[in-house]
C-alpha positions as CSV (number, residue, x, y, z in Angstrom):
1,M,0.0,0.0,0.0
2,K,2.9,2.3,-0.7
3,G,1.9,5.9,-1.5
4,R,-1.5,5.7,0.3
5,T,-2.6,7.9,3.1
6,T,-3.2,6.3,6.5
7,K,-7.0,6.9,6.1
8,G,-6.8,5.6,2.5
9,A,-4.8,2.5,3.6
10,K,-7.4,1.8,6.3
11,L,-10.2,2.1,3.8
12,Y,-8.3,-0.2,1.4
13,V,-7.8,-2.8,4.1
14,A,-11.5,-2.6,5.0
15,F,-12.4,-3.1,1.3
16,L,-10.0,-6.1,1.1
17,R,-11.5,-7.7,4.2
18,S,-15.0,-7.2,2.9
19,R,-13.9,-9.2,-0.2
20,G,-12.6,-12.0,2.0
21,A,-8.9,-11.1,1.7
22,E,-6.7,-12.5,4.4
23,M,-4.2,-10.1,6.0
24,V,-1.0,-10.5,8.0
25,I,0.1,-7.9,10.5
26,I,3.7,-6.9,9.9
27,N,5.3,-4.2,12.1
28,G,1.8,-3.1,13.1
29,E,0.4,-2.7,9.6
30,E,-2.0,-5.1,7.8
31,K,-0.4,-6.5,4.7
32,E,-1.6,-8.8,1.9
33,A,1.0,-11.5,2.5
34,E,-1.1,-14.5,3.5
35,G,0.1,-17.7,1.7
36,K,3.6,-16.4,1.0
37,T,6.6,-17.7,2.7
38,M,8.5,-15.4,5.0
39,Q,11.4,-15.4,2.5
40,Q,9.1,-14.4,-0.4
41,Y,7.8,-11.5,1.6
42,L,11.2,-10.3,2.7
43,D,12.6,-10.6,-0.9
44,E,9.6,-8.7,-2.4
45,E,10.0,-5.9,0.2
46,G,13.8,-5.7,-0.4
47,Y,15.0,-6.7,3.0
48,N,18.6,-7.8,3.5
49,T,18.1,-11.0,5.5
50,A,21.7,-11.0,6.7
51,R,21.0,-8.0,8.9
52,L,17.6,-8.7,10.4
53,A,15.6,-10.7,12.9
54,V,12.0,-11.9,12.5
55,E,9.5,-12.6,15.2
56,I,6.3,-14.4,14.3
57,N,3.5,-14.6,16.9
58,G,5.9,-13.9,19.7
59,E,8.5,-16.4,18.7
60,I,11.9,-15.7,17.0
61,L,12.0,-17.3,13.6
62,P,15.4,-18.9,12.7
63,K,16.7,-17.8,9.3
64,A,16.8,-21.4,8.2
65,K,13.0,-21.5,8.5
66,Y,12.3,-18.3,6.4
67,S,11.7,-20.3,3.2
68,E,9.5,-22.9,4.7
69,T,7.3,-20.7,7.0
70,I,4.1,-19.8,5.3
71,L,2.3,-16.7,6.5
72,S,-1.2,-17.2,7.7
73,D,-4.2,-14.9,8.2
74,R,-3.7,-12.7,11.3
75,D,-0.1,-13.7,12.0
76,K,1.7,-11.0,13.9
77,I,5.2,-10.4,12.6
78,E,7.9,-8.0,13.7
79,I,10.9,-7.4,11.5
80,V,13.9,-5.7,13.0
81,S,16.8,-4.5,10.8
82,F,20.2,-4.0,12.4
83,V,22.1,-1.0,11.3
84,G,25.7,0.0,12.1
85,G,26.7,3.3,13.5
86,G,28.6,5.0,16.2
């Protein structure tokens, strides 16, 4: 939903839900990612998997499981990227 306003995004999500779309909550936002693997989602969004951690429904997801973990309706996912600095 890039480029949409917050109000517009909420209306779009409401529309999708009314059509039976299943949503995944990622970093507090509802996304259309149900049925994708975690790896597919990360690749599509341009994440560098070498520098991040993923938590799914309160559990840390090992990197080795990214390509076999399928996202389900209402999963709650947190993605944290590590950045260097000083």
